[in-house]
C-alpha positions in Angstrom: 0.0 0.0 0.0 2.7 2.4 0.9 4.6 1.6 -2.2 1.5 2.4 -4.3 0.8 5.6 -2.6 4.5 6.6 -3.3 4.2 5.9 -7.0 0.8 7.8 -6.9 2.6 10.8 -5.4 5.3 10.6 -8.1 2.6 10.5 -10.8 1.0 13.5 -9.3 4.2 15.4 -9.2 4.9 14.5 -12.9 1.2 15.5 -13.8 1.8 18.8 -11.9 5.0 19.4 -14.1 3.2 18.7 -17.3 0.4 21.0 -16.5 2.8 23.7 -15.5 4.6 23.5 -18.6 1.6 23.2 -20.8 0.3 26.4 -19.3 3.5 28.1 -19.8 3.9 27.1 -23.5 0.3 28.2 -24.1 1.1 31.7 -22.7 4.2 32.4 -24.7 3.5 33.8 -28.1 5.7 33.8 -31.3 6.6 37.5 -30.8 7.8 36.7 -27.3 9.5 33.5 -28.4 11.4 35.6 -31.1 12.4 38.3 -28.5 13.7 35.5 -26.3 15.7 34.0 -29.2 17.5 37.3 -29.6 18.2 37.5 -25.9 19.2 33.8 -25.4 19.7 32.2 -28.7 21.0 28.9 -27.7 18.4 28.3 -25.0 15.4 29.7 -26.7 15.9 28.1 -30.1 13.7 25.0 -29.1 11.1 27.4 -27.8 10.9 29.2 -31.0 10.3 25.7 -32.9 7.6 25.0 -30.4 5.9 28.4 -30.9 5.8 27.7 -34.8 4.0 24.4 -34.3 2.4 24.7 -30.9 -0.4 22.0 -31.3 2.0 19.3 -31.8 3.9 19.9 -28.5 0.7 20.8 -26.4 -0.8 17.5 -27.5 2.2 15.5 -26.2 2.2 17.5 -22.9 -1.6 16.9 -22.7 -1.2 13.2 -23.3 1.5 12.9 -20.4 -0.8 14.8 -18.1 -3.7 12.6 -18.6 -1.6 9.5 -18.4 0.2 10.4 -15.3 -3.0 11.8 -13.5 -5.2 8.8 -14.5 -2.5 6.4 -13.2 -2.3 8.3 -9.9 -6.1 7.9 -9.5 -5.9 4.0 -10.2 -3.0 3.6 -7.8 -4.9 5.5 -5.0 -8.1 3.9 -5.6 -6.5 0.4 -5.2 -4.7 1.4 -2.1 -7.1 3.3 -0.2 -10.5 1.9 1.1 -13.3 2.6 1.0 -13.4 3.9 -2.7 -15.4 7.1 -1.6 -12.3 8.2 0.5 -9.9 7.7 -2.4 -12.3 9.5 -4.7 -12.4 12.6 -2.3 -8.7 12.6 -1.8 -8.0 12.7 -5.6 -10.7 15.2 -6.3 -8.9 17.6 -3.8 -5.5 16.7 -5.1 -6.6 17.0 -8.7 -8.0 20.4 -8.1 -5.4 22.0 -6.0 -2.2 20.3 -7.4 -3.3 19.7 -11.0 -5.6 22.5 -11.5 -5.1 25.7 -9.5 -1.3 25.5 -8.4 0.4 24.6 -11.8 -1.8 27.0 -13.9 -1.2 29.8 -11.5 2.6 29.3 -11.5 2.7 28.7 -15.3 0.9 32.0 -15.9 3.0 34.0 -13.4 6.3 32.6 -14.7 5.6 31.7 -18.3 8.8 33.0 -20.1 11.2 31.5 -17.6 9.5 28.0 -17.4 9.0 28.0 -21.2 12.6 28.7 -21.9 13.9 26.2 -19.2 11.8 23.3 -20.5 11.7 24.0 -24.2 14.5 21.5 -24.9 13.0 18.8 -22.9 9.6 19.2 -24.5 11.2 19.3 -27.8 13.0 16.0 -27.5 10.0 14.4 -25.7 7.8 15.2 -28.8 10.3 13.5 -31.1 9.5 10.3 -29.2 5.8 10.6 -28.4 4.5 12.7 -31.3 3.7 9.6 -33.5 1.6 8.0 -30.7 -0.3 11.2 -29.9 -1.0 11.7 -33.8 -2.1 8.0 -33.9 -4.5 8.7 -30.9 -5.9 11.9 -32.5 -6.4 9.9 -35.7 -8.3 7.1 -33.8 -10.4 9.7 -32.0 -11.3 11.5 -35.2 -12.2 8.2 -36.8 -14.8 7.2 -34.1 -16.1 10.7 -33.7 -19.2 11.8 -36.0 -18.2 14.6 -38.4 -15.0 16.0 -39.5 -12.3 15.9 -36.9 -9.2 18.2 -36.4 -5.9 17.0 -37.9 -4.0 18.4 -35.0 -6.5 17.6 -32.4 -9.1 19.8 -30.9 -7.0 20.8 -27.9 -5.2 24.0 -29.3 -7.5 24.9 -32.1 -8.9 28.3 -33.3 -12.4 27.0 -32.5 -11.2 26.6 -28.8 -9.7 29.9 -28.7 -13.0 31.6 -30.0 -14.9 29.9 -27.2 -12.4 31.1 -24.7 -12.8 34.5 -25.9 -16.7 34.3 -25.7 -16.3 33.1 -22.1 -13.7 35.8 -21.1 -15.9 38.7 -22.6 -18.0 38.8 -19.5 -15.2 39.2 -17.0 -11.9 40.0 -18.7 -12.4 41.9 -22.0 -14.9 44.3 -23.2 -17.6 43.5 -25.8 -15.9 45.8 -28.5 -12.5 44.0 -27.8 -14.3 40.6 -28.0 -15.8 41.5 -31.5 -12.3 42.8 -32.6 -10.7 39.5 -31.8 -13.5 37.5 -33.5 -13.0 39.8 -36.6 -9.4 38.5 -36.7 -10.5 35.1 -37.0 -13.0 35.9 -39.7 -10.5 37.7 -41.7 -9.0 34.6 -43.0 -12.6 33.5 -44.3 -13.3 36.8 -46.0 -12.3 37.2 -49.7 -11.3 40.5 -51.2 -14.4 41.0 -53.4 -16.4 41.1 -50.2 -14.9 44.2 -48.9 -13.5 46.0 -52.1 -14.9 49.2 -53.6 -16.8 48.0 -56.6 -15.9 49.1 -60.1 -19.0 51.2 -60.4 -17.9 53.3 -57.7 -14.2 53.8 -58.8 -12.8 57.0 -60.0 -10.6 56.6 -63.1 -8.4 59.1 -65.1 -7.3 58.5 -68.6 -3.6 58.0 -69.4 -3.8 61.0 -71.8 -5.0 63.6 -69.6 -2.6 66.3 -68.4 -1.2 66.7 -64.9 -3.4 69.7 -64.2 -6.5 67.7 -65.1 -5.3 64.9 -62.8 -4.7 67.4 -60.0 -8.1 68.9 -60.5 -9.6 65.6 -60.3 -7.6 64.5 -57.1 -8.7 67.7 -55.4 -12.3 67.5 -56.4 -12.8 63.9 -55.6 -10.6 63.8 -52.4 -8.6 60.8 -53.6 -4.8 60.8 -53.3 -4.4 57.7 -55.5 -6.4 57.3 -58.7 -6.3 54.3 -61.2 -5.0 55.3 -64.6 -7.2 54.0 -67.5 -5.9 53.0 -70.8 -8.2 51.9 -73.5 -11.1 51.1 -71.3 -12.0 50.5 -67.5 -10.6 47.0 -67.8 -7.3 48.3 -68.9 -5.7 49.8 -65.8 -2.1 50.7 -66.7 -1.2 52.4 -63.4 -1.8 54.4 -60.4 -1.3 58.2 -60.2 -0.5 59.7 -56.8 -1.6 63.3 -55.9 1.6 63.9 -54.2 3.8 62.9 -57.2 1.6 65.3 -59.3 2.0 68.1 -56.8 5.9 67.5 -56.5 6.3 67.5 -60.2 4.1 70.6 -60.9 6.0 72.6 -58.1 9.4 71.7 -59.4 8.6 72.3 -63.0 5.6 74.5 -63.6 5.3 73.9 -67.2 4.8 70.2 -66.7 1.2 71.1 -65.5 0.1 71.5 -69.1 2.9 69.7 -71.1 3.1 66.4 -69.3 0.7 63.6 -69.3 -0.4 61.3 -66.6 1.2 58.3 -67.9 4.6 60.1 -67.5 4.3 60.1 -63.8 2.0 57.0 -62.8 3.3 54.2 -60.7 2.8 50.4 -61.5 -0.4 48.9 -60.5 -0.6 46.1 -58.0 -3.1 43.5 -59.5 -4.5 40.7 -57.4 -7.5 38.3 -57.9 -10.8 39.1 -56.3 -10.8 35.7 -54.7 -7.8 36.2 -52.6 -8.4 35.9 -48.8 -7.9 39.3 -47.0 -5.6 38.0 -44.5 -3.1 36.9 -47.2 -3.7 40.1 -49.1 -2.9 42.2 -46.1 0.4 40.4 -45.5 1.2 40.8 -49.4 0.4 44.6 -49.4 2.5 45.1 -46.3 5.4 43.2 -47.8 5.1 45.0 -51.1 4.5 48.5 -49.4 1.4 49.0 -51.5 -1.5 50.9 -50.1 -4.0 50.2 -52.9 -4.5 47.1 -55.1 -6.8 46.6 -58.1 -8.9 43.6 -58.1 -9.4 41.4 -61.2 -12.2 38.8 -61.7 -11.8 35.3 -63.2 -12.2 36.7 -66.8 -9.5 39.2 -66.4 -11.8 42.3 -66.1 -11.6 44.9 -63.2 -13.8 43.9 -60.3 -13.0 46.8 -58.1 -10.1 48.1 -55.8 -9.2 47.5 -52.3 -7.1 49.4 -49.8 -5.4 48.4 -46.5 -8.1 50.6 -44.8 -10.7 48.4 -46.2 -9.2 45.3 -44.7 -8.5 47.0 -41.5 -12.2 48.0 -41.3 -13.1 44.3 -41.3 -11.3 44.2 -37.8 -11.7 47.6 -36.1 -15.1 48.6 -37.9 -15.8 51.7 -39.8 -13.1 54.3 -39.7 -14.8 57.7 -39.7 -13.1 61.3 -39.8 -14.1 64.7 -38.6 -16.2 65.2 -41.7 -18.5 62.2 -41.0 -21.4 64.1 -39.2 -25.0 62.9 -39.0 -27.2 65.2 -41.1 -31.0 65.2 -41.7 -32.1 63.1 -44.7 -33.9 66.2 -46.0 -33.0 69.7 -45.3 -35.3 72.6 -46.7 -33.6 75.7 -47.9 -34.6 79.4 -47.9 -34.6 79.6 -51.8 -37.1 76.7 -52.2 -34.4 74.2 -52.8 -33.5 71.1 -50.8 -30.3 69.5 -49.5 -30.8 65.7 -49.4 -28.8 62.6 -48.6 -27.2 60.8 -51.5 -29.0 57.7 -50.5 -32.6 59.3 -50.7 -34.8 57.5 -52.7 -35.6 59.1 -56.0 -39.4 58.5 -55.9 -39.4 60.2 -52.4 -37.4 63.2 -54.0 -40.0 63.4 -56.9 -42.7 63.6 -54.4 -41.0 66.3 -52.5 -40.4 68.3 -55.9 -43.8 67.4 -57.4 -42.2 65.8 -60.5 -42.2 62.5 -62.1 -39.3 60.1 -61.5 -39.8 56.3 -61.8 -37.1 54.0 -60.1 -37.8 51.1 -62.6 -37.4 53.4 -65.6 -34.2 55.1 -64.3 -32.8 51.8 -63.3 -31.6 53.1 -60.0 -33.2 53.8 -56.5 -31.1 56.6 -54.9 -30.1 60.3 -55.8 -26.5 59.1 -55.9 -27.3 56.5 -58.3 -29.5 58.9 -60.5 -26.4 61.3 -60.8 -24.0 58.3 -61.7 -26.5 57.0 -64.2 -27.2 60.3 -65.9 -23.4 61.4 -65.9 -22.0 58.0 -66.8 -19.2 58.2 -64.2 -18.8 58.3 -60.4 -20.2 61.6 -59.3 -17.8 63.9 -57.4 -18.5 67.3 -55.6 -19.5 69.7 -58.2 -20.9 67.3 -60.8 -24.6 68.1 -61.7 -27.4 67.1 -63.8 -30.7 68.8 -64.6 -34.0 67.0 -63.9 -37.3 68.4 -64.9 -36.4 72.0 -64.2 -34.2 71.0 -61.0 -30.6 71.0 -60.9 -29.0 68.2 -58.7 -25.5 69.1 -57.6 -23.1 66.7 -55.7 -22.0 68.8 -52.9 -20.5 67.0 -50.0 -18.1 63.9 -50.1 -17.2 62.3 -46.8 -15.8 59.3 -45.3 -12.5 57.5 -46.1 -13.8 56.6 -49.5 -14.8 60.2 -50.2 -18.2 59.2 -51.4 -20.8 61.9 -52.1 -23.1 62.0 -49.1 -25.1 65.2 -49.8 -26.8 66.5 -53.0 -28.0 70.2 -53.5 -31.3 70.4 -55.3 -32.3 73.9 -56.7 -34.6 75.1 -59.4 -32.7 75.8 -62.6 -32.2 79.6 -63.3 -33.4 80.5 -66.7 -31.0 82.7 -68.7 -33.0 85.9 -69.8 -33.6 85.8 -73.6 -32.3 88.9 -75.6 
């Protein structure tokens, strides 16, 4: 009996150790591992390997923890009578010695424990990893549905659940949503968040620098795609700062030089690319804007780094994004309306005939774009049944027209 209890105590100590190491390994991120690698290159090399393939090593530690703790329970159950006394003892020991104590120490001293034990864990996994993979394969085989190749113990799904559980006590709701958005970014493709082709502002390659400068200032965009033969032929991107520098240094270039002489190469990517991969590519290439092409080679839209970041942090607003009434009546009898105001509601306000089905659009901004044939920018206007609709205000990061001025057309006096 004494010998069995000694073996059981040894198993508890081993289980304690494995839980301690497992907790420390879970707490050390790749960034911390890289920092430790620079400070202690020889000792932290194994830790860097573990951080890059964490699931493999955590599974080994979990297997050893379960094996030793189960063996301790069996030994105590056979040595202590009655059985309920053994059960009470092991519940207390398991909760304190295998639950609270090692996890607390593992969290408090994660870096030191991880560095000190990384070599041991790395060598241990070489021996036991095949066994844990076999057990995971057997578990997936007998479990209904699709299993996890690396096991369910260190998966993103588990981490999402932990985030949800922690939201009530540890993190705010906004922070929880941001973390969940990071997970979802890998499932989001570029075409879901792009600026569609119909909302893109282009400039022809043959336009002068002055015309490009005027378009940039009026539209509010600092980077404008340059169009060749048509909208599917994007030959480059012109930067407003490049135009300003060129015109400042050589005043005559304002009228003498064309846009294609100063444009930069365009960054083309398929519209099916995942946003997380695209963000890394744009960071590596130092590109702020990418033009997306569809499966047929046509331009589908464009995307910026801000478009991707908004999927994580939410809408990025600026000081011009102010709430305004949908309809504002002016002293001269005109109106100032939201660009999203329905054209049939506008027709009712002005007592004119406008049919959404005939026009093929629903909003005032859509009517402007349809009649103009291009994306409306501030200053663009059309005349409709004696009323002039002028794109007046652009706001937001995409500089989309948000307010439209509606005034009666002033008839020129006849001679």
